[in-house]
Steps between C-alpha positions, in 0.01 A plus 500: 500500500630843411489791742610775265370708216687624194281808477648810665348846533788705369306822476685820586470611861269798544418670829195389695207732435263610773136403480181551688399219740329217316612622157540141382119471485267673256327817615220420743619143562664365814878456468609151406638284783870424534604136524702434817701176529612410853699199625407452866165472678572800721662719230351837409576741211611758757574847373461397137143398577442828684628698201278307259191546717574873524478511120157338515593142406362187663748222573441155350714298741609150394723248674595233242704319765171416673303406191384832353502519121649782295300662217554398139505868400545834675236661283283557807784627721686830509826316570661229711745491792687186605642538851786337691522203732751276679509250215736507199418550134724195448276273712339209319153550654226495240353838595841668456532362148143589413548858618817541295320366193197719570707820487511449124138624489556858627815518289315391184201725574729794593312550827662677795686235699704550816717234661627563853801299625392140425259642241787683328707181502208311342476769232873471434470121466204533262729719288777240503729648766661311786403538867765392752650569845792740535834339420619573856166399659424863590145614567318832502276520806438857608565833328765529227600771250344507156612698196254572219641489150431769241209287379370472856515877546325553167221260594440616857696774678588544867609144587580447869865475604441168677220244478385202704610149401446143615657249263776244456488473121529747216427503129702554187382778271288335228620543143333806350379635836593848624671539837320762709697482826817332625656411834823366643494133604201436272560726198158459332237668715228600253435442132236557236385322187198651328237571766649248743728611784684294759653634823723298731412709806181531710321838474185315616617452860304687766619565856285210624639269232854592600424405861357168382786416263777587746328291768393190306805513275745584776733215404559671166651801675814300576566424132809654336430856393174534697438806717426456870135543598537840666657639181184416305296741711771764536553506123125506437482826694755647258401355162131410519353840412690508169416137421131555568489813281680316220259204524190719469640669189626172358171309543299781343726517194547124466126436498448769238708303250274348235541251215651659190228351278227650720665841481527479121130415468386813683 
């Protein structure tokens, strides 16, 4: 079974445009829902969900790991977000493979797609790139610097200086994709192909989620490269305002992206 596509969205990067809330729906109609893919029973879409609701979108939450199906088309959705989880995109579980294969649908239909951490790694694998641990077994758990590229600045300005991470693996940049942001130990932090974007970091994490992760996942804080628990909250006090402002602008612009064919028909 193949988990990649040979079709890449090599369109030139243009800045996100602002839109009125619910602009993805016709005048007088309710905004289309956004598909939300989560990987644990207790997971929530966090700040990403809050930003989508603020724009007037309902959330169609699915958990394929627990038997939920994924739609055969995104024609009735404004976009899709695949979130993170403790599992690996390299795992052999059936739901992991089905999700990677399913990502071909938003790519083919040119619908707004966002992959966060594991979701970004799944997107990279669908595009034929490798996902693997750091060569020196380093992790990123806590806040780490991020540097937007020229393409990242052009797409969405005012990136935060540091962002929140929780991962042991990273992704190669898929062939034909555009790097939007880079880091140190894991160089590829965000990329775009067509209307699909993957980010290695976690702009979705709320204060409550951070408490939960650093408590339930406490053993991960001793991994090489991980920040100690108190640094997570100290750094949040410094960097969170900028990350939250960037996320609100990013989500608005990302969701405004529309299929090229639909634009040409108007």
